[in-house]
C-alpha positions in Angstrom: 12.9 21.2 6.6 11.5 23.1 9.5 9.0 21.5 11.9 8.0 21.6 15.5 9.3 18.2 16.3 12.7 17.6 17.8 14.6 15.8 15.0 16.9 14.2 17.7 13.8 12.3 19.0 13.4 10.7 15.6 16.9 9.9 14.2 20.5 10.4 15.1 23.1 11.7 12.8 24.2 8.2 11.8 20.7 7.3 10.8 20.5 10.5 8.7 23.7 9.6 6.8 22.7 6.0 6.2 19.2 7.0 5.1 20.6 9.5 2.6 22.6 6.6 1.2 19.3 4.8 0.7 20.3 1.9 2.9 17.3 -0.4 3.0 17.7 -1.5 6.6 18.2 2.1 7.8 15.2 3.3 5.7 12.9 0.8 7.4 14.3 1.6 10.9 13.9 5.3 10.2 10.4 4.8 8.9 9.4 2.8 12.0 10.7 5.6 14.3 8.8 8.2 12.3 5.6 6.1 12.3 5.8 5.6 16.1 6.2 9.4 16.6 3.4 10.3 14.2 1.0 7.8 15.8 1.8 9.1 19.3 1.3 12.7 18.3 -1.8 11.9 16.3 -3.3 10.1 19.3 -2.5 13.1 21.5 -4.0 15.5 19.0 -7.3 13.5 18.8 -7.6 13.3 22.6 -7.1 17.0 22.9 -9.6 17.7 20.1 -12.2 15.5 21.7 -11.9 17.2 25.1 -14.7 19.5 24.4 -16.9 16.7 23.1 -16.5 14.5 26.2 -16.6 17.3 28.8 -19.2 20.0 28.7 -17.2 23.2 28.5 -19.2 26.3 29.4 -16.5 28.9 29.4 -16.2 30.2 25.9 -12.6 31.3 26.2 -11.6 27.9 27.6 -13.4 26.2 24.7 -11.6 28.4 22.1 -8.2 27.8 23.7 -8.8 24.0 23.7 -10.0 24.0 20.1 -7.1 26.2 19.0 -4.6 23.8 20.7 -6.2 20.8 19.1 -6.3 22.3 15.6 -2.7 23.5 15.8 -1.6 20.1 17.0 -3.6 18.3 14.3 -2.2 20.5 11.6 1.3 19.9 12.9 0.8 16.1 12.8 -0.8 16.1 9.4 2.0 18.3 7.9 4.7 16.1 9.5 3.0 12.9 8.4 2.6 14.2 4.8 6.2 15.4 4.6 7.9 12.4 6.1 5.8 9.3 5.8 4.3 10.1 2.3 2.3 6.9 2.0 5.0 4.8 3.5 6.3 4.3 0.0 8.9 5.6 -2.4 7.6 9.2 -1.9 9.9 9.5 1.2 11.0 13.1 0.4 11.7 16.1 2.5 11.2 19.6 1.1 14.8 20.0 0.0 15.0 16.5 -1.6 14.6 15.6 -5.3 12.8 12.6 -6.8 16.2 11.1 -7.7 16.9 10.6 -4.0 13.9 8.4 -3.2 14.1 4.6 -3.3 14.2 3.1 -6.8 10.9 1.4 -7.9 10.7 -2.4 -7.3 8.5 -2.9 -10.4 8.3 -0.7 -13.5 5.4 -1.3 -15.9 6.2 0.5 -19.2 3.5 1.0 -21.8 2.2 -2.6 -21.8 -0.5 -3.6 -24.2 -2.5 -6.8 -24.7 -4.3 -7.5 -27.9 -6.3 -10.6 -28.8 -7.1 -10.7 -32.5 -8.5 -7.3 -33.4 -9.6 -6.6 -29.8 -7.4 -4.5 -27.5 -7.8 -5.6 -23.8 -5.4 -3.1 -22.2 -3.3 -0.4 -23.8 -0.5 2.0 -22.7 -0.4 0.8 -19.1 2.5 2.5 -17.2 3.1 2.7 -13.5 5.8 2.0 -10.9 5.7 0.1 -7.6 7.8 1.2 -4.6 9.1 -0.7 -1.5 6.4 -1.0 1.2 3.7 0.5 -1.0 0.2 -0.9 -1.3 -1.5 -0.1 -4.6 -5.2 -0.6 -5.1 -6.1 -1.5 -8.7 -9.7 -0.6 -9.5 -11.9 -0.7 -12.5 -15.3 -1.9 -13.7 -15.6 -5.5 -14.8 -13.8 -6.0 -18.0 -11.5 -3.0 -17.6 -8.3 -5.2 -17.6 -7.3 -5.6 -14.0 -6.8 -9.4 -14.1 -5.1 -9.2 -17.5 -2.5 -6.7 -16.2 -1.8 -8.9 -13.2 -1.5 -12.0 -15.4 1.0 -10.3 -17.6 3.0 -9.2 -14.5 3.4 -12.9 -13.4 4.0 -14.3 -16.8 0.6 -16.1 -17.2 -0.4 -13.9 -20.2 1.9 -12.8 -23.0 2.6 -9.1 -23.4 1.7 -7.8 -26.9 3.7 -4.6 -26.5 5.7 -2.9 -23.8 7.9 -4.1 -20.9 7.7 -5.0 -17.2 10.8 -4.8 -15.1 11.4 -6.2 -11.6 14.5 -4.8 -9.9 15.5 -3.5 -13.4 15.4 -7.0 -14.9 12.7 -8.2 -17.4 9.6 -9.8 -15.9 7.1 -11.9 -17.8 6.7 -15.2 -19.6 10.0 -17.1 -19.6 11.6 -14.7 -17.1 11.6 -17.4 -14.3 14.6 -15.9 -12.4 12.8 -12.6 -11.6 9.4 -14.4 -11.1 11.1 -15.9 -8.0 10.8 -12.4 -6.5 7.1 -12.3 -7.1 4.3 -13.9 -5.1 0.8 -13.9 -6.5 -2.8 -15.0 -6.1 -4.5 -14.6 -9.4 -8.3 -15.4 -9.6 -9.2 -18.5 -7.5 -6.1 -20.3 -6.1 -6.0 -24.0 -7.1 -4.9 -26.8 -4.7 -4.7 -30.5 -4.4 -8.1 -31.2 -2.8 -7.1 -34.7 -1.5 -4.1 -33.2 0.3 -4.0 -31.3 3.6 -3.3 -27.5 3.7 0.2 -28.3 5.1 0.9 -30.9 2.5 -0.1 -28.6 -0.3 2.3 -25.9 0.8 5.0 -28.6 1.2 4.4 -29.8 -2.3 4.4 -26.3 -3.8 7.7 -25.6 -1.9 9.2 -28.8 -3.4 8.1 -27.9 -7.0 9.5 -24.4 -6.7 13.0 -25.7 -6.3 13.8 -23.3 -3.5 14.9 -24.4 0.0 11.8 -23.8 2.1 11.9 -25.2 5.6 9.0 -26.9 7.5 9.2 -24.2 10.1 8.6 -21.6 7.4 5.5 -23.5 6.3 4.2 -23.7 9.8 5.0 -20.0 10.4 2.9 -19.0 7.3 0.0 -21.3 8.3 -0.1 -19.5 11.6 0.2 -16.1 10.0 -2.9 -16.7 7.8 -4.8 -18.3 10.7 -4.9 -21.9 9.4 -2.9 -23.7 12.1 -5.9 -25.5 13.5 -6.9 -26.9 10.1 -3.4 -27.4 8.6 -3.8 -31.2 8.8 -7.3 -31.3 7.3 -7.8 -32.0 3.6 -8.3 -28.9 1.4 -11.6 -30.3 0.0 -13.1 -29.6 3.4 -12.0 -25.9 3.4 -14.4 -23.1 2.9 -13.8 -20.4 0.2 -12.4 -18.1 2.8 -10.0 -20.8 4.1 -8.8 -21.4 0.5 -8.1 -17.7 0.1 -6.0 -17.7 3.3 -4.1 -20.7 2.0 -3.6 -18.9 -1.3 -2.0 -16.0 0.6 0.3 -18.4 2.4 1.3 -20.0 -1.0 2.0 -16.5 -2.4 4.3 -15.7 0.6 6.0 -19.1 0.7 9.2 -18.1 -1.1 9.5 -14.7 0.8 8.8 -12.5 -2.3 9.6 -8.8 -2.6 6.5 -8.2 -4.7 3.0 -9.4 -4.0 0.2 -9.4 -6.6 -3.3 -10.2 -5.3 -6.4 -10.5 -7.4 -9.6 -10.3 -5.4 -7.9 -11.8 -2.3 -10.7 -11.1 0.2 -13.3 -13.0 -1.9 -15.2 -15.3 0.4 -13.9 -13.9 3.7 -16.3 -12.9 6.4 -16.1 -9.3 7.9 -13.7 -10.4 10.6 -11.6 -12.3 8.1 -11.5 -9.2 5.8 -10.2 -7.1 8.7 -7.6 -9.6 9.6 -6.5 -9.9 6.0 -6.2 -6.1 5.8 -4.0 -6.0 8.9 -1.8 -8.8 7.6 -1.2 -6.8 4.3 -0.1 -3.9 6.4 2.3 -6.1 8.3 3.7 -7.5 5.1 4.1 -4.0 3.5 5.9 -2.8 6.7 8.7 -5.2 5.9 9.3 -3.5 2.5 7.3 -5.8 0.3 5.5 -4.0 -2.6 1.9 -5.0 -3.0 -0.7 -4.5 -5.7 -4.3 -5.6 -4.9 -7.6 -5.6 -6.8 -11.0 -5.9 -5.2 -14.6 -5.1 -5.8 -14.9 -4.1 -2.1 -13.9 -0.4 -2.5 -14.2 0.4 1.2 -11.5 -2.2 1.9 -9.2 -0.9 -0.8 -9.7 2.6 0.7 -8.7 1.3 4.2 -5.5 -0.6 3.1 -4.1 1.3 0.0 -1.5 4.0 -0.1 -2.1 4.7 -3.8 -5.0 4.1 -6.2 -4.9 3.2 -9.9 -8.2 3.4 -11.7 -8.8 1.6 -15.1 -11.5 2.1 -17.6 -11.8 0.3 -21.0 -8.2 -1.0 -20.7 -6.6 2.4 -19.9 -5.4 4.1 -16.7 -7.6 7.1 -16.1 -6.3 7.9 -12.6 -3.1 7.2 -10.7 -2.6 9.1 -7.4 -2.4 8.8 -3.6 -5.6 7.9 -1.8 -5.7 11.4 -0.3 -5.5 13.1 -3.6 -8.0 10.8 -5.3 -10.6 11.3 -2.5 -9.8 15.0 -2.1 -12.4 17.5 -3.2 -12.7 21.2 -3.7 -15.5 21.6 -1.2 -14.7 20.6 2.4 -17.7 19.9 4.5 -17.8 20.0 8.3 -20.6 18.0 10.0 -21.7 19.0 13.6 -24.1 16.8 15.4 -25.8 17.6 18.7 -28.2 15.9 21.2 -30.9 18.5 20.5 -30.9 19.4 16.8 -34.1 21.4 16.9 -32.9 23.7 19.6 -29.4 23.8 18.0 -30.9 25.0 14.7 -32.5 28.0 16.3 -29.1 29.0 17.6 -27.2 28.1 14.4 -29.3 30.7 12.6 -28.0 33.4 14.9 -24.4 32.9 13.8 -25.3 33.9 10.3 -23.4 31.2 8.4 -24.7 29.1 5.5 -25.5 25.6 6.5 -27.6 22.6 5.5 -29.4 20.4 7.9 -29.1 16.7 7.1 -30.4 13.6 8.9 -27.1 13.4 10.7 -26.8 17.1 11.8 -25.6 20.4 10.4 -23.3 20.6 7.4 -21.1 23.7 6.8 -19.2 24.1 3.5 -15.7 25.5 3.6 -16.1 26.9 7.0 -13.1 28.6 8.6 -11.6 27.5 11.9 -12.6 30.8 13.4 -16.2 30.3 12.3 -16.2 26.7 13.4 -15.0 27.8 16.9 -17.7 30.5 16.9 -20.5 28.0 16.1 -19.3 25.5 18.7 -18.8 28.1 21.3 -22.3 29.6 20.8 -23.9 26.2 21.0 -22.0 25.1 24.1 -22.5 28.5 25.7 -26.2 28.1 25.3 -26.2 24.6 26.9 -26.5 22.6 23.7 -24.4 19.4 24.1 -22.4 18.6 21.0 -22.1 14.9 19.9 -19.5 15.0 17.1 -17.6 17.3 14.9 -16.0 15.9 11.8 -14.8 16.8 8.3 -16.7 15.0 5.7 -14.9 14.0 2.5 -15.9 11.8 -0.4 -15.4 8.1 -0.1 -13.4 6.1 -2.6 -16.6 4.6 -3.9 -18.1 8.1 -4.6 -14.9 9.2 -6.4 -14.6 5.9 -8.3 -18.1 6.4 -9.7 -17.3 10.0 -10.6 -14.0 9.1 -12.3 -15.5 6.3 -14.3 -18.5 8.4 -15.3 -21.0 6.2 -13.5 -21.9 8.5 -10.7 -25.0 9.9 -12.4 -26.2 6.8 -14.1 
């Protein structure tokens, strides 16, 4: 694959060879190097692109050159990120690779169905989960999200179909592979008369796995409960119980994490911390599936989105593809919109004035540069320039047919 980055800055020949052999450690090492490079280039691109916003550039040629450099760098970073990182998941493919060369799925859900009496709860549910991938499972109330998760951890019997974890059956009675799965389904239950630390210690003892005291303390610190670890759980808030639930799910160092409404009860700061912790967990190669009614949080943390309606999957794609749209809108805001509108009319481009500023649909880079140059050249200070795409919430309402109701 051809790109403008120096491959030697990212990986040496030994890493290339080991990555091709799908060595897990090498894959993670390679991915970390790539992520570091992408983040550095992306930061540089954003700084260059914001030059004309932070500094009032009067010379049109200088502005166009700055904008051109920023756009070129931004395109380069986006292309590199898409081709190499590919959602930090199993889609780790270069242009000359085939799907057979990507990592094998950690979990395979194959046509599962749940029927109670004459009522079908979910039907023909099929999807894979890959190492280091975070999947957002969305759907209206009653669409089957919790039922699917309960079948994955063996709490609900599968009526039809199969679930495999590392190519071995997963479900009721499959206790060996359930040891690879950590979960928090619905509201986690604890012994209220025991402390948070004692609860984890008791759960570790029941599991039959060798889990050290240092591991328990490490997890309590990870979820932010060190200060209340010796307090009884009956004194915990809902948010604190959710944190303890995450610690419980991680207790046996699982390779798969299944979380049903995990941010329920957390304050905004707690939600942000939880999101960051999920990213940290995924970076170690753990595959995560999460459901939540907070669509903006799912949008911020997920690599891939699965949308359910009436017990069936109606969408399964990357976040970028789910939220992509045919019409790309560019929003330009200024510090003097009334004067700016008089000038915008002169450039002879279709626009719509909103409360935020001026919206241009499918505007080319050349026309974008022309508008900006004309405004700045006539001493109108620009506040922001950004591409506006649909949010996950907007797309969710469209996909589930609720957008116009």
